[in-house]
N, C-alpha and C positions, 0 to 999 in steps of 0.2 A: 234718071240712072246715069245716063249719057252726061250729065253734067258734071257729077264726080271725077272722072277721068280728067278732066278737063280743068276743074280747080283742082286739083292735085298737080298736076301738069305745070300749072303757072304760078302755084303757091311754092314749090320747090325750088323757081328760081329766085337767085338773089338781086334781083330787078326790082326796083320801088315801084312803078308801074305795072309788071305783071303780076308783082305780089297784091297791089292794090285791085287791078280787075280780077284776081283771083276772088277777093272778098266779094265782090258784088255779084260774081258767078254762083259763089256759096249761095249768100242771101237770096236771089232769084230761086235758086232750086230749092231751099228750106220752105219759102212764101209760096211758090206753085205749087209745091209738093200739100203745105198744109192746106191751101184755097181749093186744093183738086179732091183732095177728101174732105173737106167740109162742104163743097156744093156737092158732092157725090152722096152724101147723109142727108141732105138738108132737101135736094131734090128726088130724092130716092131713085137713085139712078146705079146704085152699088150693083157692083155683078160679083161672082165669086173671083174672076181673074184681076180685077180691081181691090177685093180683100185681101188677095196673097200678095199682089204685085205693089200695092201702096209700103207696107213695112219692108218691103225688100229694098224699094228704092230709098227711103229713110237709111237703112242700113248701110248700103255702097256711101251714101253722101256722109254718115258719121263715121264710117271706118275711114275714109280718105280723109276726113278733117283729124279724127285721132291721131293716126298714123303719122301726120305732118308734125303734132306738137312735141314729140321727145327729141324732133330735130333741133328745136327752138330752144329749148332747156329740158335735159332727162331729169334733172332735180327737181322742176316744178311739173314736169308731166312723165311720170316714173311708165316704163313701156310694160310694168308689172298692171299697173291700171289701165292701158290699153289694151294688154291680153285679157284681161279681166271682161271686160267690156266688151271685146269680139267673140268672147268663148258664151258668153251670155248671147248677145244675138246671133249668133249662129246657133246654138243649141235651142233657142227658139224658133228659128227658122225651120232645123229640122224636126222638131214636135209640128210644125205647120204642113210638112212635106209628108210625115208619117200620118195626120189627122186626114189631109185631103185624098191621101190613096185609099182612105176606107170612109173615103163620101163624109167625112165630118168637115165641117167650115170653122176653125178655132176663129173667133170674133176675136179683135184686137181690145186688150182689157184697157179700163179708163186710166191705169196706174201708168200703165205701157205709153199711152198716149202722154200723160204728162213727164215721164221718164224723157220720151225723145224731145218734147219743147225744150226740158230743164239740159238735155244734153246739147240740143243745137242753139242754146243761147248761151251756153257756157263753151260751147264751141266757138261761136262767132266773136265773143268776147277775147278768148284766148287767141284766137287766128287774127283777130284785131292789133293785139299787144304785139304777135310776134310782125306784124308791117309795120308797126311803130319801130320796134327794134333797128329796123334800116335805117331810119332817120340818125343824121349825126346832132350833134348836140345837146340842147336841155330835153327835145323829147326822148332823146334814147336814153339819155342818164335817167330821166322820169320812169321809162318802163324796168331798167335797171333797179332801180330802187323801191319799184313793185315788186317784180321779181324778189328781193332780198327779205320783203316780209312773210314770203311763202305763203301768199293768196291763192294762186293757182293751184299749188299743192295742196291744200287743202279742201279748196272747190274740186278738184279733181276727186280728191278722197269721199266727197260728200257725193259726185257723182256716180263713182263706182258704188256706193253702199246703196243710193237709191235702183240704179241699175239691176243690182244682184235682186234686192226686193224684189222689183218686177218680175224676173225670172224665176224667183220661189213662189210667187203668187200666181204665176201661170201654171206653174207644175203641180201645188197646191189644188188651186180650183179645178184643173184636168187630171189629177189623179186617178179617177175611175177607166181612165183608158189606158194605164198601164196593169191594170189587173188583169191576171189572165181567165180565159174562159176556161171552164171546167172542162174536164177530158169527159166524154160518155165512153 
């Protein structure tokens, strides 16, 4: 969680070196988060705290990444898409808090893990292209040509659809939590 603000602070700089370092910070944060979860499950050292905090750490990092994107190019990375992703993730975090208060551990869905991997992969490629935008000459023109194809926009749409689907799946699978108990 602590690396997300460092990434954000470095990425928003218009300095080639600092933005490059931000990508390293993002990659290290994403990889160590994935390894932490993997080893906790593999060696059966998961805790309720870890089960709650691991997805929260993912969210801080993805929020930081997604918030950067519209500043690169709002036509490729529209604010509405960022808002949908953040809303879904905050909603599921709220559901986690709600179930924790009822002493129910909400297990992370496999679809949510796939969603996070897709988000992280998309973010890294999009952020890398945002880094490459700072280069003069052929590299910068190459990135602008890629942007003109709207590939990142349609990629963002796919990420939003997967994100929304995984949120709906959480709600559907856990719908029994929302049924009110009969009053005696």
